[in-house]
ZAMARGU-4260 file (C-alpha; in steps of 0.2 Angstrom, whole numbers, plus 5000, padded with zeros to 4 digits):
<rodrens>
0) 5577/5354/5462 | 5594/5352/5454 | 5607/5365/5460 | 5615/5368/5443 | 5598/5369/5433
5) 5591/5381/5447 | 5606/5392/5446 | 5606/5393/5427 | 5587/5397/5427 | 5588/5410/5441
10) 5604/5418/5432 | 5595/5418/5415 | 5579/5426/5422 | 5589/5440/5431 | 5600/5444/5416
15) 5584/5444/5405 | 5575/5456/5416 | 5590/5467/5418 | 5592/5468/5399 | 5573/5472/5397
20) 5575/5485/5410 | 5590/5493/5401 | 5580/5493/5385 | 5566/5502/5393 | 5577/5515/5401
25) 5586/5518/5384 | 5569/5520/5375 | 5560/5530/5388 | 5572/5538/5400 | 5560/5550/5409
30) 5545/5538/5411 | 5557/5525/5417 | 5565/5536/5430 | 5547/5541/5436 | 5543/5523/5438
35) 5559/5519/5447 | 5556/5533/5459 | 5538/5527/5462 | 5543/5509/5464 | 5556/5513/5478
40) 5545/5525/5488 | 5551/5541/5481 | 5570/5538/5481 | 5577/5549/5468 | 5586/5539/5455
45) 5590/5554/5445 | 5604/5558/5457 | 5613/5543/5451 | 5614/5549/5433 | 5632/5554/5429
50) 5630/5563/5412 | 5643/5552/5405 | 5640/5545/5387 | 5632/5528/5386 | 5643/5514/5385
55) 5638/5495/5382 | 5652/5490/5395 | 5642/5499/5409 | 5627/5487/5404 | 5637/5472/5400
60) 5648/5471/5416 | 5634/5472/5428 | 5625/5458/5418 | 5640/5447/5420 | 5641/5451/5438
65) 5622/5447/5440 | 5624/5431/5430 | 5638/5424/5441 | 5630/5430/5458 | 5612/5424/5454
70) 5619/5407/5447 | 5628/5405/5464 | 5612/5410/5474 | 5601/5399/5464 | 5612/5384/5465
75) 5615/5386/5484 | 5596/5388/5486 | 5593/5372/5477 | 5607/5363/5487 | 5601/5369/5503
80) 5583/5364/5500 | 5589/5347/5496 | 5600/5346/5512 | 5585/5352/5522 | 5574/5338/5515
85) 5565/5347/5502 | 5567/5335/5488 | 5559/5317/5490
</rodrens>
């Protein structure tokens, strides 16, 4: 495993799934909330809704944070695996 390639792959995967999640939420807000509540054992995600108008910045900023964070996590994972003798 190569750290840079693993980091980019994980980062791209997370950002893609985040974007898909956002699109589903925009298209089907009520079924999406029902799904999220069921997925997290009844935790009520509706309480997090602020009522503020939708802004692409509130979608883009977390995507950037996810991209950076998961790149670092993926690169570290690949590096650590190599250091522990995972690649031969």
